[in-house]
C-alpha atoms as a printed R data frame, in Angstrom:
   type eleno elety resid chain resno       x      y       z
1  ATOM     1    CA   PRO     A     1 118.752 85.419  98.260
2  ATOM     2    CA   ALA     A     2 118.612 88.977  97.132
3  ATOM     3    CA   ALA     A     3 115.244 89.557  98.739
4  ATOM     4    CA   ASP     A     4 114.889 92.126 101.610
5  ATOM     5    CA   ARG     A     5 113.671 89.870 104.360
6  ATOM     6    CA   GLN     A     6 112.420 92.801 106.481
7  ATOM     7    CA   GLN     A     7 110.281 94.164 103.666
8  ATOM     8    CA   LEU     A     8 109.053 90.644 102.687
9  ATOM     9    CA   ARG     A     9 108.043 89.831 106.323
10 ATOM    10    CA   SER     A    10 106.071 93.175 106.642
11 ATOM    11    CA   LEU     A    11 104.191 92.427 103.377
12 ATOM    12    CA   VAL     A    12 103.255 89.085 104.567
13 ATOM    13    CA   ARG     A    13 102.211 90.362 107.992
14 ATOM    14    CA   ASN     A    14 100.075 93.061 106.265
15 ATOM    15    CA   ALA     A    15  98.510 90.495 104.033
16 ATOM    16    CA   GLN     A    16  97.637 88.314 107.038
17 ATOM    17    CA   LYS     A    17  96.109 91.256 108.736
18 ATOM    18    CA   GLU     A    18  94.138 92.247 105.581
19 ATOM    19    CA   LYS     A    19  92.758 88.652 105.225
20 ATOM    20    CA   ALA     A    20  91.731 88.551 108.873
21 ATOM    21    CA   ALA     A    21  89.938 91.796 108.463
22 ATOM    22    CA   ASN     A    22  88.260 90.754 105.105
23 ATOM    23    CA   LYS     A    23  89.975 93.617 103.375
24 ATOM    24    CA   PRO     A    24  90.845 93.735  99.603
25 ATOM    25    CA   PRO     A    25  94.175 91.898  99.028
26 ATOM    26    CA   LYS     A    26  96.253 94.858  98.467
27 ATOM    27    CA   ALA     A    27  99.383 93.421 100.306
28 ATOM    28    CA   TYR     A    28  98.956 90.143  98.421
29 ATOM    29    CA   ARG     A    29  99.393 91.953  95.150
30 ATOM    30    CA   GLN     A    30 102.375 93.889  96.616
31 ATOM    31    CA   ILE     A    31 103.995 90.696  97.497
32 ATOM    32    CA   PHE     A    32 103.478 89.221  94.020
33 ATOM    33    CA   GLN     A    33 104.888 92.407  92.353
34 ATOM    34    CA   TYR     A    34 107.972 92.366  94.714
35 ATOM    35    CA   LEU     A    35 108.684 88.684  93.836
36 ATOM    36    CA   ARG     A    36 108.226 89.252  90.207
37 ATOM    37    CA   GLU     A    37 110.659 92.271  90.236
38 ATOM    38    CA   LEU     A    38 113.112 89.970  92.012
39 ATOM    39    CA   ALA     A    39 112.676 87.189  89.475
40 ATOM    40    CA   GLU     A    40 113.146 89.659  86.613
41 ATOM    41    CA   ALA     A    41 116.257 91.053  88.184
42 ATOM    42    CA   ALA     A    42 117.739 87.616  88.613
43 ATOM    43    CA   ASP     A    43 117.445 86.890  84.899
C-alpha cells in the first residue's frame, strides 16, 4: 500500500528491457532492494 506505483512500474519496465537485451539484472536488484525497504519500514 505504501509503495510508489510509478517508481515500481518503471523498475519493472527497466527489468523487462534488460532481460530482453540480455543485460545484467541491475533493475531486478533495485526492485528487490525497494521491496525490502518497504517491508522493513512496515515492521
